[in-house]
FIVEX-290099 format. One line per 4 residues: for each residue x, y, z of C-alpha. Coordinates in Angstrom, 2 decimals. Example, Ala and Ser with C-alpha at 12.3 -4.5 7.8 and 13.67 -1.06 7.14 Angstrom:
# residues 2
12.30,-4.50,7.80  13.67,-1.06,7.14
# end
This chain:
# residues 85
6.93,38.02,54.58  8.53,35.18,52.64  7.35,34.80,49.06  8.15,31.55,47.27
10.12,31.75,44.04  10.88,28.72,41.85  14.56,27.86,42.19  17.21,25.13,42.09
19.47,24.29,45.02  22.43,21.91,45.05  23.38,20.07,48.23  27.00,19.16,47.65
27.31,16.97,50.76  24.73,14.51,49.34  25.26,15.34,45.62  21.58,16.09,45.01
20.13,18.92,42.96  16.64,19.98,44.05  14.47,21.99,41.68  11.51,23.64,43.40
8.68,24.60,41.04  5.85,25.46,43.41  5.17,25.90,47.10  2.32,23.41,47.26
2.74,20.22,49.31  3.68,17.05,47.46  1.45,14.05,48.06  3.14,11.46,45.86
6.48,10.56,44.30  7.37,9.16,40.92  10.82,7.79,40.21  11.80,8.22,36.57
14.87,6.10,37.34  17.30,5.57,40.22  18.61,9.15,40.02  15.51,11.21,39.18
12.48,11.64,41.43  9.47,13.87,40.87  7.43,14.98,43.89  3.88,15.76,42.74
0.57,17.11,43.96  -2.47,14.83,44.06  -3.40,16.07,40.61  0.02,15.17,39.11
1.52,18.68,38.99  5.26,18.62,39.72  6.13,20.36,42.99  9.84,19.63,43.04
12.35,17.34,41.40  15.39,15.59,42.80  18.42,14.72,40.71  20.67,12.33,42.63
24.38,12.03,41.73  24.00,15.44,40.08  27.73,15.97,39.68  27.74,13.08,37.17
25.22,14.98,35.02  21.54,15.90,34.85  19.19,14.08,32.47  16.06,16.05,31.60
14.64,13.36,29.32  10.95,12.79,30.19  11.08,15.47,32.93  7.90,17.56,33.10
8.36,21.27,32.39  11.89,20.50,31.19  12.49,23.98,29.68  11.56,25.65,32.97
13.63,23.14,34.97  16.59,23.71,32.64  16.36,27.48,33.12  16.21,27.17,36.92
19.29,24.93,36.88  21.17,27.50,34.80  20.07,30.29,37.14  21.43,28.36,40.13
24.95,29.26,39.05  26.14,25.67,39.39  27.78,23.98,36.43  26.29,20.62,35.50
26.42,18.56,32.34  22.81,18.56,31.16  21.35,16.25,28.53  17.88,15.66,27.18
17.10,19.34,26.63
# end
């Protein structure tokens, strides 16, 4: 049986880094800016985050659970410039 684990996944063909924090369904989105989107539950818990144009760098400023997100990005094995940590 599949068991969810928080993780980060980079889709090179669209230059988007996805960070998955929980398995729960997202019911709303919040754009921090044009390149950063947070998918949230109805009670504002982050489900996953999208970092568009990731190859240009990842900005964790104002990102919820930024330490956890940062660790998942590092564990992905992909090299990104990260600021706002």
